[in-house]
C-alpha positions in Angstrom: 34.9 -23.5 50.6 34.3 -21.0 47.3 32.6 -23.3 44.5 33.8 -21.9 41.2 32.2 -22.6 37.7 33.9 -24.9 35.5 31.3 -23.4 32.1 30.2 -19.9 31.7 26.7 -19.4 30.9 25.3 -17.2 28.3 22.9 -15.1 29.7 19.5 -16.2 29.2 17.9 -14.1 25.7 13.7 -13.8 25.0 12.6 -16.3 22.2 11.2 -13.7 19.8 9.9 -16.3 16.7 6.3 -16.7 18.5 5.1 -13.1 19.2 6.7 -12.0 15.6 4.3 -15.2 14.5 1.2 -13.6 17.0 1.1 -10.1 15.5 1.1 -11.3 11.9 -1.6 -13.8 13.0 -3.8 -11.6 14.1 -2.6 -8.6 11.4 -3.8 -11.1 8.4 -7.0 -11.7 11.0 -7.7 -8.6 11.7 -6.9 -8.0 7.6 -9.5 -10.0 6.7 -12.3 -8.9 9.5 -12.4 -5.8 7.8 -15.0 -4.0 6.3 -14.2 -2.4 3.5 -16.8 0.5 2.2 -16.5 0.4 -1.2 -18.6 -2.2 -2.1 -21.6 0.0 -0.5 -21.0 2.8 -3.5 -21.9 2.5 -7.0 -22.7 5.7 -7.8 -20.3 8.3 -7.2 -23.0 10.3 -5.5 -23.8 14.0 -4.3 -25.2 13.6 -0.7 -26.6 16.9 0.5 -24.6 17.8 3.8 -26.2 19.0 7.1 -24.4 19.9 10.8 -25.0 16.4 11.6 -26.5 12.9 11.4 -27.5 10.1 13.6 -25.6 7.1 13.0 -27.7 3.7 12.1 -27.4 0.9 14.4 -28.1 -2.1 12.6 -24.7 -4.3 11.5 -25.6 -4.3 8.2 -28.2 -1.5 6.6 -29.6 -2.5 2.9 -28.4 0.2 1.1 -30.4 2.1 -1.3 -28.8 4.3 -4.1 -30.9 7.1 -5.7 -29.4 9.4 -9.1 -30.4 12.1 -9.8 -30.5 10.9 -13.3 -33.1 8.1 -11.9 -31.6 5.2 -11.7 -32.1 3.6 -8.3 -30.1 0.7 -7.3 -30.4 -2.1 -4.5 -27.0 -3.0 -3.8 -25.5 -4.0 -6.7 -28.7 -4.6 -8.4 -30.6 -2.1 -10.9 -34.7 -2.4 -9.7 -38.0 -0.1 -10.4 -39.6 0.9 -7.1 -41.4 -2.1 -7.5 -39.1 -4.6 -7.2 -37.7 -2.5 -4.8 -40.4 -3.2 -2.9 -40.4 -7.4 -3.2 -37.3 -7.0 -2.3 -37.4 -5.8 0.3 -40.1 -7.4 2.0 -38.6 -10.6 1.1 -35.5 -9.5 3.0 -37.3 -8.8 5.8 -39.1 -11.8 6.0 -35.5 -13.0 6.8 -34.3 -10.8 8.7 -37.3 -8.9 10.8 -34.9 -6.2 12.4 -34.0 -5.3 9.0 -32.3 -1.7 8.2 -32.7 0.1 5.0 -30.2 3.1 4.4 -31.6 5.8 1.4 -28.4 7.1 -0.2 -30.0 9.5 -2.7 -28.0 12.8 -4.7 -28.9 16.4 -3.8 -30.5 16.8 -7.3 -32.9 13.9 -6.4 -36.7 15.7 -6.2 -38.2 15.4 -2.7 -40.9 13.4 -4.2 -38.9 10.9 -5.9 -37.2 10.2 -2.5 -40.8 10.6 -0.8 -41.4 7.5 -3.0 -38.6 5.5 -1.8 -39.0 5.8 1.8 -43.0 5.0 1.5 -41.4 1.5 -1.0 -39.2 0.9 2.1 -42.5 1.5 4.4 -45.1 -0.4 2.6 -42.2 -3.1 3.1 -42.2 -3.0 6.6 -39.3 -2.1 7.3 -39.0 -0.4 10.6 -35.7 1.7 10.5 -34.9 3.6 7.1 -32.7 6.0 7.2 -31.5 8.6 4.6 -27.1 9.2 4.2 -25.6 12.7 4.2 -22.8 14.3 4.7 -22.1 15.8 8.0 -20.6 20.2 7.2 -16.7 20.4 8.7 -17.6 22.0 12.2 -17.7 26.0 11.8 -15.8 27.9 14.2 -17.8 31.1 15.2 -16.3 34.6 16.8 
């Protein structure tokens, strides 16, 4: 004797609300966790171009900006060369593996860049890098 269904069951459908909730939460998390690099650019600098450059592997280097007309900034504060060395010494005491990225314009004299480099080394910073733009690759025939 065959069994007869007395009710009609609907086809099961997946509930999409939890999946949408998870996607929205992940989207908000990644938006908040993303580092936007606009905070490290106080000046519009004309950086020199090179064929290739290594990437600084520090988690968050201190940014030193040098404009062609003279101002020197550490982060968002304008500093002198002596203040730069003092503040980097204090920062290195708190973070022994401190890295410094020097962003100097192309028109900054070599002597000025050497002074800043020496101030970083004098403060005990072992990882000092100079920020440059890489040239677009050209095709050779």
